[in-house]
KOLSE-964445 format. One record per residue (C-alpha): x negated, y, z negated; residue in one letter. Coordinates in steps of 0.1 Angstrom, whole numbers. Each point is the difference from the previous one (the first is absolute). Layout:
// KOLSE-964445
@px=X	py=Y	pz=Z	res=A
...
This chain:
// KOLSE-964445
@px=242	py=380	pz=437	res=X
@px=16	py=-14	pz=31	res=X
@px=36	py=6	pz=-13	res=X
@px=3	py=29	pz=-25	res=X
@px=36	py=-9	pz=-7	res=X
@px=-11	py=-31	pz=-18	res=X
@px=-12	py=6	pz=-36	res=X
@px=0	py=-14	pz=-35	res=X
@px=-7	py=16	pz=-34	res=X
@px=-5	py=-10	pz=-37	res=X
@px=-4	py=18	pz=-33	res=X
@px=-31	py=-5	pz=-21	res=X
@px=2	py=12	pz=-36	res=X
@px=-33	py=15	pz=-14	res=X
@px=-4	py=-6	pz=-37	res=X
@px=-26	py=9	pz=-25	res=X
@px=-7	py=-37	pz=-9	res=X
@px=-18	py=-15	pz=-29	res=X
@px=-25	py=-29	pz=-2	res=X
@px=-22	py=-16	pz=-26	res=X
@px=-34	py=16	pz=-2	res=X
@px=-23	py=-30	pz=0	res=X
@px=14	py=-34	pz=-8	res=X
@px=19	py=-14	pz=-29	res=X
@px=-15	py=-30	pz=-18	res=X
@px=15	py=-33	pz=14	res=X
@px=1	py=-13	pz=-36	res=X
@px=-4	py=12	pz=-35	res=X
@px=-2	py=-18	pz=-33	res=X
@px=26	py=6	pz=-27	res=X
@px=-7	py=32	pz=-20	res=X
@px=-28	py=10	pz=23	res=X
@px=-1	py=35	pz=17	res=X
@px=-7	py=11	pz=35	res=X
@px=-2	py=35	pz=16	res=X
@px=23	py=7	pz=30	res=X
@px=5	py=31	pz=21	res=X
@px=21	py=12	pz=29	res=X
@px=-4	py=24	pz=30	res=X
@px=28	py=23	pz=10	res=X
@px=2	py=14	pz=35	res=X
@px=-14	py=35	pz=7	res=X
@px=33	py=16	pz=8	res=X
@px=12	py=-7	pz=-35	res=X
@px=-33	py=10	pz=-15	res=X
@px=-6	py=33	pz=17	res=X
@px=-9	py=18	pz=-33	res=X
@px=-17	py=-30	pz=-16	res=X
@px=27	py=-4	pz=-27	res=X
@px=17	py=-32	pz=12	res=X
@px=8	py=-25	pz=-27	res=X
@px=5	py=-38	pz=-1	res=X
@px=25	py=-17	pz=-22	res=X
@px=-10	py=-36	pz=-11	res=X
@px=23	py=-28	pz=-10	res=X
@px=-2	py=-38	pz=-3	res=X
@px=26	py=-27	pz=2	res=X
@px=2	py=-38	pz=-5	res=X
@px=23	py=-29	pz=-10	res=X
@px=-6	py=5	pz=-37	res=X
@px=7	py=27	pz=-26	res=X
@px=-37	py=8	pz=-4	res=X
@px=-17	py=9	pz=33	res=X
@px=-29	py=20	pz=-13	res=X
@px=-4	py=37	pz=-2	res=X
@px=-18	py=31	pz=13	res=X
@px=-20	py=23	pz=-23	res=X
@px=16	py=29	pz=19	res=X
@px=29	py=-5	pz=24	res=X
@px=-9	py=32	pz=20	res=X
@px=-33	py=8	pz=16	res=X
@px=-12	py=24	pz=26	res=X
@px=-8	py=-10	pz=36	res=X
@px=-29	py=-25	pz=2	res=X
@px=-5	py=1	pz=-38	res=X
@px=-3	py=-33	pz=-18	res=X
@px=28	py=-14	pz=-22	res=X
@px=-8	py=-27	pz=-26	res=X
@px=23	py=-30	pz=2	res=X
@px=0	py=-26	pz=-28	res=X
@px=14	py=-35	pz=6	res=X
@px=26	py=-15	pz=-23	res=X
@px=-11	py=-20	pz=-30	res=X
@px=15	py=-32	pz=14	res=X
@px=4	py=-13	pz=36	res=X
@px=34	py=12	pz=13	res=X
@px=26	py=-21	pz=17	res=X
@px=-11	py=-5	pz=36	res=X
@px=-37	py=4	pz=-11	res=X
@px=-3	py=35	pz=16	res=X
@px=11	py=36	pz=-2	res=X
@px=7	py=26	pz=26	res=X
@px=-18	py=34	pz=-3	res=X
@px=17	py=29	pz=18	res=X
@px=-14	py=35	pz=7	res=X
@px=27	py=27	pz=9	res=X
@px=-5	py=35	pz=13	res=X
@px=13	py=24	pz=-27	res=X
@px=10	py=26	pz=26	res=X
@px=18	py=-26	pz=23	res=X
@px=12	py=-31	pz=-19	res=X
@px=9	py=-17	pz=33	res=X
@px=-38	py=-3	pz=6	res=X
@px=-13	py=-30	pz=-19	res=X
@px=-24	py=-29	pz=3	res=X
@px=0	py=-33	pz=-19	res=X
@px=-22	py=-30	pz=-5	res=X
@px=-1	py=-32	pz=-21	res=X
@px=-26	py=-8	pz=-26	res=X
@px=-3	py=-36	pz=-13	res=X
@px=-2	py=-1	pz=-38	res=X
@px=-21	py=-29	pz=-13	res=X
@px=-5	py=-13	pz=-36	res=X
@px=-30	py=10	pz=-20	res=X
@px=-30	py=-18	pz=14	res=X
@px=-19	py=-24	pz=-23	res=X
@px=-31	py=15	pz=-15	res=X
@px=-34	py=-17	pz=3	res=X
@px=-6	py=-12	pz=-35	res=X
@px=-35	py=1	pz=-15	res=X
@px=-19	py=-32	pz=8	res=X
@px=-20	py=-18	pz=27	res=X
@px=13	py=-5	pz=36	res=X
@px=-12	py=-22	pz=28	res=X
@px=5	py=16	pz=34	res=X
@px=-4	py=-12	pz=36	res=X
@px=6	py=15	pz=34	res=X
@px=-6	py=-9	pz=36	res=X
@px=15	py=5	pz=35	res=X
@px=8	py=-23	pz=29	res=X
@px=-22	py=22	pz=21	res=X
@px=-31	py=-3	pz=-21	res=X
@px=-19	py=26	pz=20	res=X
@px=23	py=26	pz=-15	res=X
@px=-10	py=-6	pz=-36	res=X
@px=-25	py=-20	pz=-20	res=X
@px=17	py=-26	pz=-22	res=X
@px=-5	py=4	pz=-37	res=X
@px=7	py=-18	pz=-32	res=X
@px=-8	py=13	pz=-35	res=X
@px=11	py=8	pz=-35	res=X
@px=3	py=33	pz=-19	res=X
@px=10	py=11	pz=-35	res=X
@px=27	py=27	pz=-3	res=X
@px=3	py=21	pz=-32	res=X
@px=23	py=30	pz=-3	res=X
@px=-4	py=11	pz=36	res=X
@px=-38	py=-6	pz=2	res=X
@px=-19	py=-29	pz=16	res=X
@px=-26	py=-10	pz=-26	res=X
@px=-18	py=-28	pz=19	res=X
@px=1	py=-30	pz=22	res=X
@px=-17	py=-17	pz=30	res=X
@px=9	py=-9	pz=36	res=X
@px=-12	py=-19	pz=31	res=X
@px=5	py=14	pz=34	res=X
@px=-11	py=-12	pz=34	res=X
@px=1	py=12	pz=36	res=X
@px=-9	py=-14	pz=34	res=X
@px=-14	py=18	pz=30	res=X
@px=-5	py=-14	pz=35	res=X
@px=-24	py=18	pz=23	res=X
@px=-1	py=-9	pz=37	res=X
@px=-33	py=4	pz=20	res=X
@px=5	py=-13	pz=35	res=X
@px=13	py=-35	pz=-3	res=X
@px=-13	py=-4	pz=-36	res=X
@px=22	py=6	pz=-30	res=X
@px=-17	py=7	pz=-33	res=X
@px=22	py=-4	pz=-32	res=X
@px=-10	py=14	pz=-33	res=X
@px=19	py=-1	pz=-33	res=X
@px=-5	py=24	pz=-29	res=X
@px=10	py=-16	pz=-33	res=X
@px=-2	py=23	pz=-30	res=X
@px=5	py=-8	pz=-37	res=X
@px=1	py=31	pz=-22	res=X
@px=11	py=13	pz=-34	res=X
@px=30	py=23	pz=-5	res=X
@px=-12	py=29	pz=-21	res=X
@px=31	py=21	pz=-2	res=X
@px=31	py=14	pz=16	res=X
@px=36	py=9	pz=-7	res=X
@px=36	py=-10	pz=8	res=X
@px=35	py=15	pz=0	res=X
@px=35	py=-5	pz=11	res=X
@px=12	py=25	pz=26	res=X
@px=35	py=16	pz=-1	res=X
@px=12	py=-24	pz=27	res=X
@px=-9	py=-30	pz=-22	res=X
@px=-32	py=-10	pz=19	res=X
@px=-31	py=-10	pz=-19	res=X
@px=-32	py=18	pz=8	res=X
@px=-34	py=-13	pz=-12	res=X
@px=-35	py=14	pz=6	res=X
@px=-30	py=-22	pz=-9	res=X
@px=-36	py=12	pz=-2	res=X
@px=-26	py=-27	pz=7	res=X
@px=-37	py=-1	pz=-4	res=X
@px=-6	py=-7	pz=38	res=X
@px=-33	py=-3	pz=18	res=X
@px=-4	py=38	pz=-1	res=X
@px=9	py=3	pz=-36	res=X
@px=37	py=8	pz=4	res=X
@px=30	py=-9	pz=21	res=X
@px=37	py=6	pz=-2	res=X
@px=29	py=-24	pz=7	res=X
@px=35	py=14	pz=3	res=X
@px=30	py=-24	pz=-5	res=X
@px=36	py=10	pz=6	res=X
@px=29	py=-23	pz=-7	res=X
@px=31	py=-8	pz=-20	res=X
@px=0	py=-13	pz=-35	res=X
@px=23	py=-29	pz=-7	res=X
@px=15	py=-14	pz=-32	res=X
@px=-22	py=-21	pz=-22	res=X
@px=-31	py=22	pz=4	res=X
@px=-5	py=-13	pz=36	res=X
@px=0	py=21	pz=32	res=X
@px=-5	py=2	pz=37	res=X
@px=-29	py=19	pz=14	res=X
@px=7	py=17	pz=34	res=X
@px=-32	py=18	pz=11	res=X
@px=-37	py=-2	pz=-4	res=X
@px=-24	py=29	pz=8	res=X
@px=30	py=17	pz=17	res=X
@px=3	py=-29	pz=25	res=X
@px=28	py=-24	pz=4	res=X
@px=-1	py=-32	pz=-20	res=X
@px=21	py=-23	pz=-22	res=X
@px=-9	py=-12	pz=-34	res=X
@px=9	py=-9	pz=-36	res=X
@px=-5	py=14	pz=-35	res=X
@px=3	py=-25	pz=-29	res=X
@px=-5	py=4	pz=-37	res=X
@px=-29	py=-21	pz=-12	res=X
@px=10	py=-22	pz=-29	res=X
@px=-29	py=-26	pz=-1	res=X
@px=-36	py=-3	pz=10	res=X
@px=-4	py=-37	pz=-10	res=X
@px=-21	py=-22	pz=23	res=X
@px=20	py=-17	pz=27	res=X
@px=6	py=-37	pz=-3	res=X
@px=21	py=-25	pz=19	res=X
@px=15	py=2	pz=35	res=X
@px=6	py=32	pz=19	res=X
@px=19	py=5	pz=32	res=X
@px=-20	py=25	pz=21	res=X
@px=7	py=21	pz=31	res=X
@px=-23	py=25	pz=17	res=X
@px=1	py=21	pz=32	res=X
@px=-27	py=20	pz=18	res=X
@px=-28	py=-3	pz=25	res=X
@px=-30	py=-23	pz=5	res=X
@px=-35	py=9	pz=7	res=X
@px=7	py=0	pz=38	res=X
@px=28	py=26	pz=-4	res=X
@px=27	py=-26	pz=5	res=X
@px=32	py=1	pz=-20	res=X
@px=1	py=-28	pz=-26	res=X
@px=25	py=-15	pz=-25	res=X
@px=-8	py=-24	pz=-28	res=X
@px=21	py=-20	pz=-25	res=X
@px=-3	py=-30	pz=-23	res=X
@px=-3	py=-13	pz=-35	res=X
@px=-31	py=6	pz=-21	res=X
@px=-2	py=-23	pz=-30	res=X
@px=-23	py=14	pz=-27	res=X
@px=-2	py=-34	pz=-17	res=X
@px=-26	py=8	pz=-26	res=X
@px=-10	py=34	pz=-16	res=X
@px=-17	py=20	pz=27	res=X
@px=-2	py=-29	pz=25	res=X
@px=19	py=-13	pz=31	res=X
@px=-10	py=-36	pz=7	res=X
@px=20	py=-1	pz=32	res=X
@px=25	py=-26	pz=-13	res=X
@px=35	py=13	pz=3	res=X
@px=-10	py=29	pz=22	res=X
@px=7	py=7	pz=37	res=X
@px=-7	py=30	pz=22	res=X
@px=17	py=8	pz=33	res=X
@px=-14	py=27	pz=23	res=X
@px=17	py=15	pz=30	res=X
@px=-25	py=19	pz=22	res=X
@px=16	py=20	pz=28	res=X
@px=-28	py=-4	pz=26	res=X
@px=-19	py=-33	pz=-5	res=X
@px=-16	py=-2	pz=-34	res=X
@px=-5	py=-38	pz=0	res=X
@px=-32	py=6	pz=-19	res=X
@px=20	py=17	pz=-28	res=X
@px=15	py=-29	pz=-19	res=X
@px=32	py=-8	pz=19	res=X
@px=34	py=-14	pz=-11	res=X
@px=2	py=-26	pz=-27	res=X
@px=-36	py=3	pz=-12	res=X
@px=-12	py=-13	pz=-34	res=X
@px=-24	py=20	pz=-21	res=X
@px=-34	py=-10	pz=-13	res=X
@px=-12	py=9	pz=-34	res=X
@px=10	py=36	pz=-7	res=X
@px=1	py=24	pz=-29	res=X
@px=17	py=29	pz=-16	res=X
@px=-18	py=25	pz=-23	res=X
@px=9	py=9	pz=-36	res=X
@px=24	py=31	pz=0	res=X
@px=-18	py=32	pz=-8	res=X
@px=15	py=26	pz=-24	res=X
@px=25	py=12	pz=27	res=X
@px=12	py=-35	pz=10	res=X
@px=-21	py=-2	pz=32	res=X
@px=-12	py=-34	pz=11	res=X
@px=-19	py=-12	pz=31	res=X
@px=10	py=-33	pz=18	res=X
@px=-28	py=-17	pz=20	res=X
@px=17	py=-24	pz=24	res=X
@px=-20	py=-25	pz=19	res=X
@px=13	py=-22	pz=28	res=X
@px=-6	py=-38	pz=-4	res=X
@px=-33	py=-13	pz=13	res=X
@px=18	py=-20	pz=27	res=X
@px=15	py=30	pz=17	res=X
@px=-21	py=32	pz=-3	res=X
@px=-24	py=19	pz=-23	res=X
@px=21	py=31	pz=3	res=X
@px=5	py=19	pz=-33	res=X
@px=27	py=25	pz=-10	res=X
@px=-5	py=23	pz=-30	res=X
@px=32	py=16	pz=-15	res=X
@px=2	py=26	pz=-27	res=X
@px=31	py=-5	pz=-21	res=X
@px=18	py=24	pz=-24	res=X
@px=21	py=-19	pz=-26	res=X
@px=34	py=15	pz=-6	res=X
@px=13	py=-27	pz=-24	res=X
@px=-2	py=-38	pz=-4	res=X
@px=15	py=-7	pz=35	res=X
@px=-9	py=30	pz=22	res=X
@px=-35	py=9	pz=14	res=X
@px=-5	py=27	pz=28	res=X
@px=-27	py=-11	pz=24	res=X
@px=-24	py=18	pz=23	res=X
@px=-30	py=-14	pz=19	res=X
@px=-33	py=15	pz=-12	res=X
@px=-17	py=-4	pz=34	res=X
@px=-32	py=-15	pz=-14	res=X
@px=7	py=-35	pz=14	res=X
@px=-1	py=-22	pz=30	res=X
@px=34	py=11	pz=12	res=X
@px=-11	py=36	pz=-1	res=X
@px=35	py=13	pz=7	res=X
@px=26	py=23	pz=-15	res=X
@px=27	py=-20	pz=-18	res=X
@px=25	py=10	pz=-27	res=X
@px=28	py=-20	pz=-17	res=X
@px=15	py=-16	pz=-31	res=X
@px=-3	py=-31	pz=-22	res=X
@px=30	py=-13	pz=-18	res=X
@px=-5	py=-24	pz=-29	res=X
@px=16	py=-35	pz=-1	res=X
@px=-6	py=-3	pz=-38	res=X
@px=15	py=-31	pz=-14	res=X
@px=11	py=-11	pz=34	res=X
@px=-35	py=-5	pz=13	res=X
@px=-3	py=-34	pz=16	res=X
@px=36	py=-9	pz=-11	res=X
@px=21	py=14	pz=29	res=X
@px=20	py=-28	pz=17	res=X
@px=29	py=-3	pz=25	res=X
@px=24	py=6	pz=-29	res=X
@px=-17	py=34	pz=-6	res=X
@px=12	py=13	pz=34	res=X
@px=30	py=-20	pz=10	res=X
@px=32	py=20	pz=-4	res=X
@px=-17	py=33	pz=-4	res=X
@px=3	py=30	pz=23	res=X
@px=-28	py=26	pz=6	res=X
@px=3	py=35	pz=15	res=X
@px=-32	py=8	pz=20	res=X
@px=-14	py=28	pz=21	res=X
@px=-31	py=-4	pz=23	res=X
@px=-19	py=23	pz=23	res=X
@px=-27	py=-5	pz=25	res=X
@px=-3	py=-8	pz=37	res=X
@px=17	py=-21	pz=27	res=X
@px=-21	py=-7	pz=30	res=X
@px=-18	py=34	pz=-3	res=X
@px=30	py=22	pz=-10	res=X
@px=10	py=12	pz=-35	res=X
@px=27	py=-23	pz=-15	res=X
@px=22	py=2	pz=-31	res=X
@px=24	py=-27	pz=-14	res=X
@px=21	py=-2	pz=-31	res=X
@px=25	py=-26	pz=-11	res=X
@px=9	py=-27	pz=-24	res=X
@px=-9	py=-37	pz=0	res=X
@px=14	py=-29	pz=-20	res=X
@px=-18	py=-33	pz=-6	res=X
@px=26	py=-28	pz=2	res=X
@px=-4	py=-33	pz=-19	res=X
@px=-1	py=-20	pz=33	res=X
@px=-32	py=17	pz=11	res=X
@px=17	py=25	pz=23	res=X
@px=-1	py=38	pz=-1	res=X
@px=29	py=23	pz=7	res=X
@px=0	py=37	pz=0	res=X
@px=6	py=34	pz=16	res=X
@px=-25	py=22	pz=17	res=X
@px=-2	py=36	pz=14	res=X
@px=-30	py=9	pz=22	res=X
@px=-13	py=28	pz=21	res=X
@px=-29	py=9	pz=22	res=X
@px=-6	py=29	pz=24	res=X
@px=21	py=-15	pz=28	res=X
@px=27	py=-22	pz=-16	res=X
@px=18	py=-6	pz=-32	res=X
@px=25	py=-24	pz=-15	res=X
@px=28	py=27	pz=-1	res=X
@px=18	py=-21	pz=-26	res=X
@px=-13	py=-25	pz=-26	res=X
@px=-4	py=-34	pz=17	res=X
@px=4	py=-34	pz=-16	res=X
@px=-30	py=-24	pz=3	res=X
@px=-9	py=-35	pz=-10	res=X
@px=-32	py=-20	pz=-5	res=X
@px=-17	py=-25	pz=-23	res=X
@px=-23	py=3	pz=-31	res=X
@px=-26	py=-20	pz=-19	res=X
@px=-21	py=8	pz=-31	res=X
@px=-36	py=-8	pz=-9	res=X
@px=-15	py=-5	pz=-35	res=X
@px=-11	py=37	pz=-2	res=X
@px=35	py=13	pz=3	res=X
@px=-5	py=11	pz=37	res=X
@px=33	py=-6	pz=18	res=X
@px=-1	py=-3	pz=38	res=X
@px=31	py=12	pz=17	res=X
@px=-1	py=-15	pz=35	res=X
@px=18	py=5	pz=33	res=X
@px=20	py=30	pz=-12	res=X
@px=22	py=11	pz=29	res=X
@px=33	py=14	pz=8	res=X
@px=4	py=-25	pz=28	res=X
@px=9	py=28	pz=25	res=X
@px=-2	py=-12	pz=36	res=X
@px=-13	py=34	pz=11	res=X
@px=-36	py=-4	pz=-13	res=X
@px=-8	py=37	pz=5	res=X
@px=26	py=9	pz=-26	res=X
@px=-8	py=-28	pz=-25	res=X
@px=-28	py=-10	pz=-24	res=X
@px=-18	py=-32	pz=-9	res=X
@px=-26	py=-1	pz=-26	res=X
@px=-15	py=-17	pz=-30	res=X
@px=-5	py=16	pz=-34	res=X
@px=-22	py=-9	pz=-29	res=X
@px=17	py=9	pz=-33	res=X
@px=-23	py=2	pz=-30	res=X
@px=24	py=-6	pz=-29	res=X
@px=-7	py=11	pz=-36	res=X
@px=29	py=-18	pz=-16	res=X
@px=13	py=30	pz=-19	res=X
@px=21	py=15	pz=27	res=X
@px=-25	py=16	pz=23	res=X
@px=-25	py=-9	pz=27	res=X
@px=-19	py=11	pz=31	res=X
@px=4	py=-9	pz=36	res=X
@px=-24	py=-4	pz=30	res=X
@px=8	py=-11	pz=35	res=X
@px=-16	py=-31	pz=14	res=X
@px=2	py=6	pz=38	res=X
@px=-36	py=7	pz=12	res=X
@px=1	py=19	pz=33	res=X
@px=37	py=11	pz=-3	res=X
@px=11	py=14	pz=-34	res=X
@px=-22	py=16	pz=-26	res=X
@px=23	py=9	pz=-29	res=X
@px=-3	py=4	pz=-38	res=X
@px=21	py=13	pz=-29	res=X
@px=18	py=-7	pz=-33	res=X
@px=29	py=-22	pz=-9	res=X
@px=24	py=2	pz=-30	res=X
@px=25	py=-26	pz=-13	res=X
@px=35	py=13	pz=7	res=X
@px=26	py=1	pz=-27	res=X
@px=27	py=-26	pz=4	res=X
@px=36	py=11	pz=1	res=X
@px=17	py=30	pz=17	res=X
@px=-23	py=28	pz=13	res=X
@px=19	py=26	pz=19	res=X
@px=3	py=38	pz=5	res=X
@px=17	py=3	pz=-34	res=X
@px=-31	py=-15	pz=-17	res=X
@px=-24	py=24	pz=18	res=X
@px=9	py=32	pz=-19	res=X
@px=-20	py=24	pz=-21	res=X
@px=-32	py=20	pz=5	res=X
@px=-28	py=-17	pz=19	res=X
@px=-36	py=8	pz=8	res=X
@px=-13	py=-10	pz=34	res=X
@px=-32	py=-3	pz=19	res=X
@px=-2	py=-4	pz=38	res=X
@px=-25	py=-4	pz=27	res=X
@px=7	py=7	pz=37	res=X
@px=-20	py=-6	pz=31	res=X
@px=6	py=14	pz=35	res=X
@px=-15	py=-9	pz=33	res=X
@px=-8	py=29	pz=23	res=X
@px=23	py=27	pz=-15	res=X
@px=0	py=34	pz=17	res=X
@px=-30	py=22	pz=-8	res=X
@px=-23	py=-29	pz=-12	res=X
@px=-19	py=-6	pz=33	res=X
@px=13	py=-35	pz=3	res=X
@px=-13	py=-11	pz=-34	res=X
@px=16	py=-22	pz=-27	res=X
@px=13	py=24	pz=-27	res=X
@px=12	py=-8	pz=-35	res=X
@px=18	py=18	pz=-28	res=X
@px=3	py=-10	pz=-37	res=X
@px=20	py=15	pz=-28	res=X
@px=20	py=-4	pz=-31	res=X
@px=31	py=15	pz=-16	res=X
@px=32	py=-7	pz=-17	res=X
@px=37	py=-2	pz=8	res=X
@px=34	py=-6	pz=-17	res=X
@px=22	py=-28	pz=13	res=X
@px=37	py=5	pz=-9	res=X
@px=26	py=-26	pz=9	res=X
@px=30	py=14	pz=18	res=X
@px=28	py=-18	pz=18	res=X
@px=-20	py=-32	pz=8	res=X
@px=-33	py=17	pz=9	res=X
@px=-30	py=17	pz=-17	res=X
@px=-6	py=37	pz=7	res=X
@px=-36	py=10	pz=-4	res=X
@px=-14	py=34	pz=-7	res=X
@px=-35	py=10	pz=-11	res=X
@px=-34	py=13	pz=11	res=X
@px=-34	py=-12	pz=12	res=X
@px=-35	py=12	pz=1	res=X
@px=-22	py=-12	pz=28	res=X
@px=-33	py=6	pz=18	res=X
@px=19	py=21	pz=25	res=X
@px=20	py=22	pz=-23	res=X
@px=14	py=2	pz=-36	res=X
@px=32	py=2	pz=-19	res=X
@px=23	py=-5	pz=30	res=X
@px=35	py=-15	pz=-2	res=X
@px=9	py=-36	pz=8	res=X
@px=35	py=-13	pz=1	res=X
@px=21	py=-28	pz=15	res=X
@px=24	py=-28	pz=-7	res=X
@px=-3	py=-38	pz=-4	res=X
@px=28	py=-26	pz=3	res=X
@px=1	py=-38	pz=-7	res=X
@px=-12	py=-23	pz=28	res=X
@px=-3	py=-33	pz=-20	res=X
@px=-8	py=-8	pz=-36	res=X
@px=-32	py=18	pz=-9	res=X
@px=-2	py=18	pz=33	res=X
@px=11	py=36	pz=7	res=X
@px=1	py=18	pz=34	res=X
@px=2	py=37	pz=7	res=X
@px=-18	py=31	pz=12	res=X
@px=-24	py=23	pz=-18	res=X
@px=-9	py=36	pz=10	res=X
@px=-32	py=17	pz=-9	res=X
@px=-25	py=-29	pz=2	res=X
@px=-11	py=6	pz=36	res=X
@px=-26	py=28	pz=-4	res=X
@px=0	py=10	pz=36	res=X
@px=36	py=10	pz=-4	res=X
@px=12	py=3	pz=-36	res=X
@px=36	py=4	pz=12	res=X
@px=1	py=-32	pz=19	res=X
@px=20	py=-30	pz=-12	res=X
@px=-16	py=-34	pz=2	res=X
@px=14	py=-35	pz=-7	res=X
@px=-12	py=-20	pz=-30	res=X
@px=5	py=-34	pz=-15	res=X
@px=-3	py=-3	pz=-38	res=X
@px=-7	py=-34	pz=-17	res=X
@px=9	py=0	pz=-37	res=X
@px=-22	py=-19	pz=-24	res=X
@px=23	py=10	pz=-29	res=X
@px=18	py=31	pz=-10	res=X
@px=-33	py=17	pz=-9	res=X
@px=-22	py=-8	pz=30	res=X
@px=3	py=-3	pz=38	res=X
@px=-21	py=2	pz=32	res=X
@px=10	py=20	pz=31	res=X
@px=-8	py=-4	pz=36	res=X
@px=6	py=24	pz=29	res=X
@px=16	py=-15	pz=31	res=X
@px=-6	py=21	pz=31	res=X
@px=-26	py=4	pz=26	res=X
@px=-14	py=34	pz=-10	res=X
@px=-19	py=-10	pz=-31	res=X
@px=-8	py=-29	pz=-24	res=X
@px=8	py=6	pz=-36	res=X
@px=-1	py=-22	pz=-31	res=X
@px=11	py=14	pz=-34	res=X
@px=2	py=-11	pz=-36	res=X
@px=28	py=12	pz=-22	res=X
@px=0	py=-2	pz=-38	res=X
@px=27	py=13	pz=-24	res=X
@px=-10	py=30	pz=-22	res=X
@px=32	py=-1	pz=-20	res=X
């Protein structure tokens, strides 16, 4: 304006353009079909006769096909995936304007193997959330027959705290009901969808479970009542009465609306009875809770009922007379001879909301010694709190013959994280129940803000698994599983194939939540392909936030049994964001994953499908 002799110009080319009308599926099983369509710009479609040409390409000869390779504008075209997974595990679908072939749009679709089918039989299920106010925890069993649920039963419980002035009133709502019907199916993206109809207090209720079916008739449940949660689905193979030692772990809230974690060994030393000999119970209560057992408590005479027709039992646990008269009643759903899914019934002195797992020691009951642990390594993953903030940790520990512990740990909270796996040391002892105390675990860092120092109780089964509970009252409140790590080389080349996954994430004060803690749970599957020293991951996930969205990333070796890399698609506030993860391999079929950044906390379980 001030000097008209100065000017600049550029040319903009106006094109008709073409875009997908709606979205393509992020993933598709082999031989499955999906409808796709495209939208051509108005200049090319002035008379409504514009056409779209469809094509597909991939790294293999068979990339799938279209029922018709030409459709009119916005009209659907049926694409059928190839019969086998192509090289690279994906295909590229392209829509081209017939009038102007220079106008085209392409997108990738991940091709996954045929998902396992839920076989006829009985299944024990369990689901919960770290934020228990989002969903009522539930354990139960149902019978599946040709797409129909023919029966079953379940226990659920919920807790509500009501504040009136300075007084807080806490009520729990335990419910035991029969499952009277329902249905199940596998969706085109491979996810499992189950609907259960229960008797309920009003005569009927509906529970919806979404998840991913794994190999061996087991699965991961991702949602309950449409709310986020994480859980399991296991084929029931036995309803025999439990007998012998069981490692147990539970998580939830007490009757004062305080977070609580429990662990220990329950020794059913005669049919239906627990004398207290060979049993120990540890309780970590987040705010006080001295009246609720405590750490290292013995049990008084307790009992477990005879299994009903569905494999449900009830544990009645009593503290020893020298400590407290508190009682805890737990309903248990037997999966097999060594797995029982637990949930507090609420009709007890503890009056809380607890849910967890019992793992049988079998022939190892009362026979675990220093030799049972020395020289073995266990991968573990724990979640909970650290001085009032959510905290996750995952790693591997090894019990050395000289009574010392060595290992590697990755941890994260809402402010700090380990960035890289950190070596740590400590000491260990074992008591007659098989409870191993891992003491003074620390990375020895001089900067205490960026280090850790805690004690873990490891409840060992003797057959390669166990459960972990922290023993740092007032500082750490953590619990989770542990699995014996395969000896030998475990690297990126071993972590290949198709894997199912479950994940749970928690966020502090994300945008749009009003400053509240927010969580997201989901499940899905991915293919891990080894390429030039690293694993390339492609797949999909279904979560509480959205469904069938793509995930991808890469993982490289850090140390034996440890992979490092970045994954995109698991942060639901931004599905295109890449986040750092550490993967700890248990063997080539199983692993645990932990997110390492300050945006969210995430722990995931990975299991090979094929």
